[in-house]
C-alpha positions in Angstrom: 1.6 13.2 -31.5 5.0 15.0 -31.3 7.1 12.1 -32.6 9.7 14.2 -34.3 11.0 16.1 -31.3 13.9 15.2 -29.0 11.6 13.9 -26.3 8.4 12.5 -27.7 5.5 11.0 -25.9 6.9 7.5 -26.5 10.1 8.4 -24.6 8.1 9.9 -21.7 6.0 6.8 -21.4 9.1 4.7 -21.4 10.7 6.8 -18.7 7.5 6.5 -16.6 7.5 2.8 -17.0 11.2 2.7 -16.1 11.1 4.6 -12.8 7.5 3.9 -11.8 7.2 0.3 -12.9 6.1 -1.2 -9.6 5.7 -0.2 -6.0 8.8 -2.2 -5.1 10.8 -0.4 -7.8 9.8 2.9 -6.3 10.8 1.8 -2.9 14.1 0.4 -4.3 14.9 3.7 -6.1 14.2 5.6 -2.9 16.3 3.2 -0.8 19.3 3.3 -3.1 19.2 7.0 -3.7 19.1 7.6 0.1 21.9 5.0 0.7 24.0 6.9 -1.9 23.4 10.1 0.1 24.5 8.4 3.4 27.5 7.0 1.6 28.5 10.4 0.3 28.2 11.9 3.8 30.3 9.1 5.3 32.9 9.6 2.6 33.1 13.3 3.3 33.4 12.6 7.0 35.8 9.6 7.0 38.0 10.2 3.9 37.9 14.0 3.4 38.0 14.7 7.1 35.0 17.1 7.2 33.5 17.2 10.7 29.7 17.2 10.6 27.8 19.8 12.8 24.7 19.2 14.7 22.4 20.2 11.8 24.4 17.8 9.5 23.6 15.0 11.9 19.9 15.8 11.9 19.8 16.0 8.1 21.6 12.6 8.1 18.9 11.4 10.5 16.2 12.4 8.0 18.0 10.4 5.3 18.5 7.4 7.6 14.8 7.5 8.3 14.1 7.4 4.6 16.5 4.5 4.1 14.8 2.5 6.9 11.3 3.3 5.6 12.1 2.4 2.1 13.8 -0.8 3.2 10.6 -1.7 5.2 8.6 -0.9 2.0 10.9 -3.3 0.1 10.3 -6.1 2.7 6.5 -5.5 2.8 4.8 -8.3 1.0 1.5 -7.7 -0.9 1.7 -4.0 -0.4 -1.7 -2.4 -0.8 -2.3 1.0 -2.4 -3.1 2.4 1.0 0.2 1.1 2.5 2.2 2.3 -0.5 0.7 5.8 -0.2 1.4 5.8 3.5 5.1 4.9 2.9 5.4 7.7 0.4 3.6 10.2 2.6 5.9 9.5 5.6 8.9 9.6 3.3 7.7 13.0 2.0 7.4 14.2 5.5 10.9 13.2 6.3 12.1 14.8 3.0 10.4 18.1 4.1 12.1 17.9 7.5 15.5 17.3 6.0 14.9 20.2 3.5 13.9 22.5 6.3 17.1 21.6 8.2 19.1 22.3 5.1 17.5 25.7 4.7 18.3 26.5 8.3 21.9 25.6 7.8 22.1 27.6 4.6 20.5 30.6 6.6 23.2 30.3 9.3 25.9 30.1 6.6 24.6 33.3 5.0 24.8 35.4 8.2 27.5 37.9 8.6 30.2 37.0 11.2 28.9 39.2 13.9 25.5 37.5 13.8 26.7 33.9 13.8 25.6 32.1 17.0 28.4 31.0 19.3 29.8 27.5 19.0 28.3 24.8 21.2 30.3 21.9 22.8 30.8 18.7 21.0 27.6 16.7 20.3 28.9 13.7 22.3 29.4 15.9 25.3 26.0 17.4 25.0 24.4 14.0 24.7 26.2 12.9 27.9 25.3 15.9 29.9 21.9 17.1 28.7 18.5 15.5 28.1 17.9 14.3 24.6 15.1 16.9 24.0 17.4 19.8 24.9 20.1 18.5 22.6 17.5 18.2 19.8 16.4 21.8 20.3 20.0 23.0 20.3 20.7 21.1 17.2 17.7 22.5 15.3 18.7 26.0 16.3 22.2 25.4 15.1 25.4 27.0 16.3 28.6 28.6 14.9 29.8 25.2 13.7 26.8 25.0 11.4 27.6 28.3 9.9 31.0 27.2 8.8 31.4 26.4 5.1 33.7 23.4 4.8 33.3 22.4 1.2 31.8 23.9 -2.0 31.2 22.7 -5.5 30.1 25.2 -8.2 29.7 27.8 -5.4 27.2 25.6 -3.5 27.9 24.3 0.0 27.0 20.8 1.3 23.6 21.8 2.8 22.8 23.5 -0.6 23.5 20.3 -2.5 21.5 18.4 0.1 18.6 20.8 -0.4 18.8 20.2 -4.1 18.7 16.4 -3.5 15.8 16.8 -1.1 13.9 18.8 -3.8 14.5 16.1 -6.4 13.5 13.4 -3.9 10.3 15.3 -3.1 9.5 15.6 -6.8 10.0 11.9 -7.3 7.8 11.0 -4.3 5.1 13.4 -5.4 5.0 11.9 -8.9 4.9 8.5 -7.3 1.9 9.6 -5.3 0.3 11.0 -8.4 0.9 7.9 -10.4 0.2 5.5 -7.5 -3.1 4.2 -9.1 -1.1 3.2 -12.2 1.9 1.7 -10.4 1.7 -2.1 -10.3 1.6 -4.0 -7.1 4.3 -6.5 -6.3 2.2 -9.4 -7.5 1.8 -7.9 -11.0 5.5 -7.1 -11.5 
């Protein structure tokens, strides 16, 4: 076929084999990519001094869930096709939740000053004084702290970069689901 181009069919097949070689490799790539995201968030918080807002914590929670789920997938021996697809589907659900929270925070950041919601108390205080469900609802709604842009790169704020990461993760998981019949089980790899 198209052998003379920059990316030929041979290169695409090699790339597919590289990132979709086995079910364990898909879980490992998902695990390490999510771990990198958590590491980046902790770096911003602890070394750059950026204080996360309630929506940031929820977005982190979605990533922590993906880390845990992909780690379980790595530990799962003799993973059947059904189990593999279940892991990927739940991971995709967590990615969609995280992306939705990123979109919510980007919306709050785009509001003019007079429409930004008032700031809520510290998350630790809220957890000490309110039921967890009320704190969760408040966090999803966001507050003035969530509208604050603390850092940008190429004109895109942290939730914007996180949304981009969630989109790439969703694409990877969707391709993994699409190729799931071709992806080898752990015993074959």
